[in-house]
C-alpha positions as CSV (number, residue, x, y, z in Angstrom):
1,M,71.0,52.8,95.9
2,N,70.3,49.5,94.2
3,N,69.8,49.0,90.4
4,A,66.0,48.9,90.6
5,T,66.0,52.3,92.3
6,Q,68.5,53.8,89.9
7,R,66.2,52.8,87.1
8,A,63.3,54.4,88.7
9,V,65.0,57.6,89.2
10,V,66.1,57.5,85.6
11,L,62.7,56.8,84.4
12,L,61.2,59.7,86.5
13,L,63.8,62.1,85.1
14,I,63.1,61.0,81.5
15,V,59.4,61.5,82.0
16,A,59.9,64.9,83.4
17,L,62.3,65.9,80.5
18,M,59.7,64.8,77.9
19,V,56.8,66.5,79.6
20,S,58.5,69.8,80.6
21,T,60.0,70.5,77.1
22,R,56.6,70.0,75.3
23,L,53.8,71.1,77.7
24,H,55.6,74.4,78.6
25,L,56.0,75.5,75.0
26,P,54.1,78.5,73.9
27,T,52.0,77.7,71.0
28,S,54.0,80.1,68.8
29,L,57.0,78.0,69.2
30,T,57.8,75.1,66.8
31,H,59.6,71.8,67.5
32,F,62.9,73.6,67.3
33,G,62.0,76.7,69.3
34,P,64.1,78.0,72.2
35,V,63.1,74.9,74.3
36,P,63.1,72.2,71.8
37,D,61.0,68.9,72.3
38,A,63.2,66.3,73.9
39,S,60.9,63.3,73.0
40,W,63.1,61.7,70.5
41,A,66.2,61.9,72.8
42,A,64.0,60.6,75.7
43,F,63.3,57.3,73.9
44,F,67.0,56.9,72.9
45,I,68.2,57.6,76.5
46,A,65.6,55.2,78.0
47,G,66.5,52.5,75.8
48,F,70.1,52.8,77.2
49,Y,69.3,53.1,80.7
50,L,66.0,51.0,81.0
51,R,67.1,48.0,78.7
52,S,65.7,45.4,81.3
53,W,62.4,47.3,81.7
54,T,61.7,47.5,77.9
55,R,58.6,45.4,78.1
56,W,56.6,48.0,80.2
57,A,58.7,51.1,80.2
58,F,58.5,51.6,76.4
59,P,54.7,51.3,76.3
60,L,54.6,53.6,79.4
61,L,56.6,56.3,77.6
62,M,54.7,55.8,74.5
63,A,51.4,56.3,76.2
64,L,52.9,59.4,77.8
65,A,53.8,60.7,74.4
66,V,50.3,60.3,73.2
67,L,48.9,62.0,76.2
68,V,51.2,64.9,75.6
69,D,50.2,65.1,72.1
70,Y,46.6,65.2,73.1
71,L,47.2,68.1,75.7
72,V,49.2,70.1,73.3
73,I,46.9,69.8,70.3
74,S,43.8,70.3,72.4
75,G,45.5,73.3,74.1
76,Q,46.0,74.9,70.6
77,G,42.3,74.5,70.0
78,G,42.6,71.5,67.6
79,S,40.7,68.3,67.7
80,F,43.2,65.4,68.6
81,W,40.8,62.5,67.9
82,T,39.2,63.7,64.7
83,H,42.1,65.2,62.9
84,Y,45.3,63.6,64.1
85,C,44.9,60.4,66.2
86,M,42.6,58.8,63.8
87,S,45.1,58.9,61.0
88,P,46.9,55.8,60.4
89,A,50.1,57.8,59.9
90,Y,50.0,58.8,63.6
91,W,50.4,55.2,64.7
92,F,53.6,54.8,62.7
93,L,55.2,56.8,65.7
94,I,55.2,53.7,67.6
95,P,57.8,51.8,65.5
96,A,59.4,55.1,64.9
97,Y,59.9,55.8,68.5
98,F,60.9,52.2,69.1
99,S,63.7,52.7,66.7
100,L,65.0,55.3,68.8
101,W,64.8,52.9,71.8
102,A,66.6,50.3,69.8
103,G,69.5,52.7,69.2
104,G,69.8,53.0,73.0
105,L,69.7,49.3,73.4
106,L,72.4,48.8,70.8
107,L,74.6,51.3,72.5
108,R,74.1,49.6,75.8
109,R,75.0,46.3,74.4
110,H,78.4,47.6,73.1
111,Y,79.0,50.1,75.9
112,R,82.3,49.3,77.8
113,G,83.0,52.6,79.5
114,S,84.1,55.9,78.3
115,D,86.4,54.7,75.4
116,G,86.8,55.5,71.9
117,K,84.6,52.6,70.7
118,A,81.8,53.7,72.9
119,L,81.7,57.0,71.3
120,A,81.9,55.5,68.0
121,V,79.0,53.3,68.7
122,L,77.1,56.2,70.2
123,A,77.5,58.3,67.2
124,A,76.6,55.4,64.8
125,S,73.4,54.3,66.9
126,L,72.2,57.9,67.3
127,V,72.5,58.8,63.6
128,G,71.0,55.5,62.6
129,S,68.1,55.5,64.9
130,V,67.1,59.1,64.2
131,A,67.3,58.4,60.5
132,V,65.1,55.4,60.9
133,C,62.7,57.3,63.2
134,H,62.5,60.1,60.7
135,L,62.0,57.8,57.8
136,L,58.9,56.2,59.6
137,S,57.3,59.3,61.1
138,Q,58.0,61.7,58.2
139,G,57.4,59.1,55.5
140,S,53.9,58.0,57.1
141,F,52.8,61.4,57.3
142,Y,53.9,62.3,53.7
143,W,52.3,59.3,52.0
144,L,49.4,58.4,54.3
145,S,48.0,61.5,55.8
146,D,45.8,64.3,54.2
147,S,48.0,67.0,55.3
148,V,50.3,66.8,52.3
149,P,48.6,68.2,49.3
150,A,48.7,66.2,46.1
151,P,50.4,65.4,44.0
152,T,52.9,63.6,46.1
153,S,56.2,62.2,44.6
154,F,59.4,60.5,45.6
155,A,61.4,63.8,44.9
156,G,59.0,65.9,47.1
157,W,59.3,63.2,49.9
158,W,63.2,63.1,49.7
159,K,63.3,67.0,49.8
160,N,61.0,67.1,52.8
161,Y,63.0,64.3,54.5
162,S,66.4,65.7,54.0
163,D,65.3,69.3,54.9
164,W,64.0,68.2,58.4
165,F,66.6,65.4,59.1
166,P,69.4,67.7,60.2
167,S,67.2,69.7,62.6
168,Y,65.9,66.4,64.2
169,L,69.3,65.0,64.5
170,R,70.8,68.2,66.0
171,V,68.0,68.4,68.7
172,T,68.4,64.9,69.6
173,A,72.0,65.0,69.8
174,I,72.0,67.9,72.0
175,Y,69.9,66.3,74.7
176,V,71.9,62.9,74.4
177,G,75.1,65.0,74.7
178,L,74.0,66.6,77.9
179,T,73.1,63.1,79.1
180,V,76.5,61.8,78.2
181,I,78.1,64.6,80.1
182,A,76.0,63.9,83.1
183,H,76.8,60.2,82.8
184,V,80.5,60.7,82.8
185,G,80.3,63.2,85.6
186,V,78.5,60.7,87.8
187,Q,81.0,58.1,87.0
188,Q,84.0,60.2,87.8
189,A,82.3,61.3,91.1
190,A,81.7,57.6,91.9
191,R,85.5,56.8,91.2
192,L,86.6,59.7,93.2
193,Q,84.4,58.7,96.0
194,A,85.8,55.1,95.9
195,W,89.3,56.3,95.8
196,A,88.7,58.7,98.8
197,K,87.4,55.7,100.7
198,S,90.4,53.5,99.9
199,R,92.8,56.3,101.1
200,H,91.1,56.3,104.3
């Protein structure tokens, strides 16, 4: 399997992860329900695996995220175009999601295998990218959208930011952690296969 085929498989898996964890949620569940939304982790994971495809893979996943938002909100009886998409705060999700993608890019640049440095860079890039993404997404809706009743204040913004940040970080870390386990497993299987061939 060549590199292009591997990236295509990874892209399909990421798309399936993003769509399945959002479209299949009952309307009564929140972002952090029994099957939490994997969108944030999907962008981080894609930044790591699809670095050379950033020019078109990121816009593709971004368009998919908007489509999923449209389907979910419309399925709940809301008006996506009137009450959500037309808000300037919504489009802050583009740089917000790209910060997650950039976290994956940063990890890829410093990745040298399953050593201690790689784990340290993983932790730092994950926490940093989630913090920036949350800053842009939550901050834009707090200050720009009409969904937050007046009066707004820095203290109110900070309380909202700090209350939600641990949950977003935990959910993203769960999916990224599962990906790390799968990544290491595939690497070990490849090494075992190469060792078996050398023995024969």
